C-alpha positions in Angstrom: 23.6 12.3 -159.3 23.7 16.2 -160.6 27.1 18.6 -160.1 24.3 20.6 -157.8 23.9 17.9 -155.8 27.3 17.1 -155.2 28.2 20.6 -154.9 25.7 21.1 -152.0 26.5 21.3 -148.1 24.7 18.7 -146.3 21.9 20.5 -144.7 19.4 19.8 -141.8 16.0 20.7 -140.7 15.1 21.7 -137.4 12.3 23.6 -135.3 13.0 26.9 -133.7 10.7 27.9 -131.1 10.8 32.0 -131.0 8.7 34.7 -129.0 6.7 36.8 -130.9 8.9 39.4 -130.5 12.0 37.6 -131.7 9.3 36.5 -135.2 8.5 39.8 -135.7 12.3 40.9 -135.8 12.9 38.0 -138.2 10.4 39.2 -140.5 11.8 42.8 -140.0 15.2 41.4 -141.7 13.7 39.4 -144.3 11.1 42.6 -145.6 14.6 44.7 -145.1 16.9 42.7 -147.5 13.5 42.1 -149.9 13.6 45.8 -150.1 16.9 46.1 -150.9 16.8 43.4 -153.8 18.6 40.9 -151.8 17.9 37.5 -152.1 17.8 35.8 -149.0 15.0 33.1 -146.8 14.3 32.9 -143.1 16.6 30.0 -142.9 19.5 32.0 -144.5 18.9 34.8 -141.8 18.9 32.3 -138.9 22.1 30.4 -140.3 23.7 34.2 -140.7 23.3 35.0 -137.1 24.4 31.4 -135.8 27.6 32.2 -137.6 27.7 35.6 -136.2 26.8 34.6 -132.5 29.9 32.0 -133.0 32.3 34.5 -134.0 31.6 36.5 -131.1 31.3 33.8 -128.3 34.1 31.4 -129.7 35.9 33.8 -132.2 36.9 33.5 -135.9 37.1 30.0 -137.3 40.4 31.5 -139.4 42.8 30.7 -136.3 
């Protein structure tokens, strides 16, 4: 097992159902980050959104 395999967090694959409007919003965010030369992918954007929603709804995980 390589170091990279042991350092990576376990990831789950999921299917996301969204409206065309939501897909457009996601695409716009993705394109914006590409133009800013900020490496990203759509999965990373969705994960970031989940973390932000969690902080908004439940509070910071820092305590």
